[in-house]
C-alpha positions in Angstrom: -75.7 -10.6 12.9 -74.4 -12.8 15.8 -75.0 -16.6 15.7 -75.0 -18.4 19.1 -74.2 -22.1 19.1 -75.4 -24.3 21.8 -72.8 -25.8 23.9 -73.1 -29.7 24.2 -71.7 -32.4 26.3 -70.3 -35.6 24.9 -68.8 -38.8 26.4 -65.7 -40.9 25.4 -66.7 -43.6 23.0 -69.3 -41.5 21.1 -69.0 -40.9 17.4 -68.7 -37.2 17.0 -68.3 -34.6 14.2 -65.7 -31.9 13.6 -65.1 -29.5 16.4 -63.2 -28.5 19.5 -63.8 -30.7 22.5 -62.8 -29.4 26.0 -62.3 -31.9 28.9 -64.6 -30.7 31.7 -62.1 -31.8 34.4 -58.7 -30.5 33.3 -59.5 -28.1 30.4 -57.5 -30.0 27.7 -58.6 -29.3 24.2 -58.9 -32.0 21.5 -59.6 -30.7 18.0 -61.3 -33.1 15.6 -61.4 -32.3 11.9 -63.3 -35.3 10.4 -66.9 -36.6 10.9 -67.7 -39.8 12.6 -64.6 -40.0 14.7 -64.6 -41.8 18.2 -64.2 -39.5 21.0 -61.5 -40.8 23.3 -60.7 -40.5 27.0 -58.8 -37.4 27.7 -55.0 -38.0 27.3 -54.2 -35.9 30.3 -56.6 -37.0 33.0 -58.6 -39.9 31.5 -61.9 -38.0 32.0 -64.7 -39.3 29.7 -66.8 -36.0 29.4 -66.2 -33.1 27.1 -67.9 -29.9 26.2 -68.2 -29.4 22.4 -67.8 -26.3 20.4 -68.9 -27.4 16.9 -67.3 -26.2 13.6 -70.2 -24.8 11.8 -68.7 -23.0 8.9 -66.0 -25.2 7.4 -65.2 -24.1 3.8 -63.9 -27.1 1.7 -61.5 -24.6 -0.3 -59.7 -23.7 3.0 -56.8 -26.2 3.0 -53.8 -24.3 4.7 -53.0 -21.6 7.2 -52.4 -19.1 4.3 -55.8 -19.9 2.8 -57.3 -18.8 6.2 -55.2 -15.5 6.2 -56.2 -14.9 2.4 -59.2 -16.9 1.6 -59.9 -17.8 -2.0 -62.4 -15.5 -3.7 -66.0 -16.6 -3.7 -69.1 -15.5 -5.6 -70.9 -12.4 -4.7 -72.4 -12.2 -1.3 -75.8 -11.1 -0.3 -74.5 -9.3 2.8 
């Protein structure tokens, strides 16, 4: 099963959620990991518009790079 997420555009000054924000002018990536953060102007070119790739599957038990490589066990899956 493949899930497609809609690509959205956001402007500097907006409160945004976690995700990867890519400057539409220079391509610089900003990664935000907390909700309700203010999106700032691009530090590379001062552009104020970004494309957003939201994080849609954050697991609260993943806290380090080692957890990503070897995720903690969960309950049984229906897959």
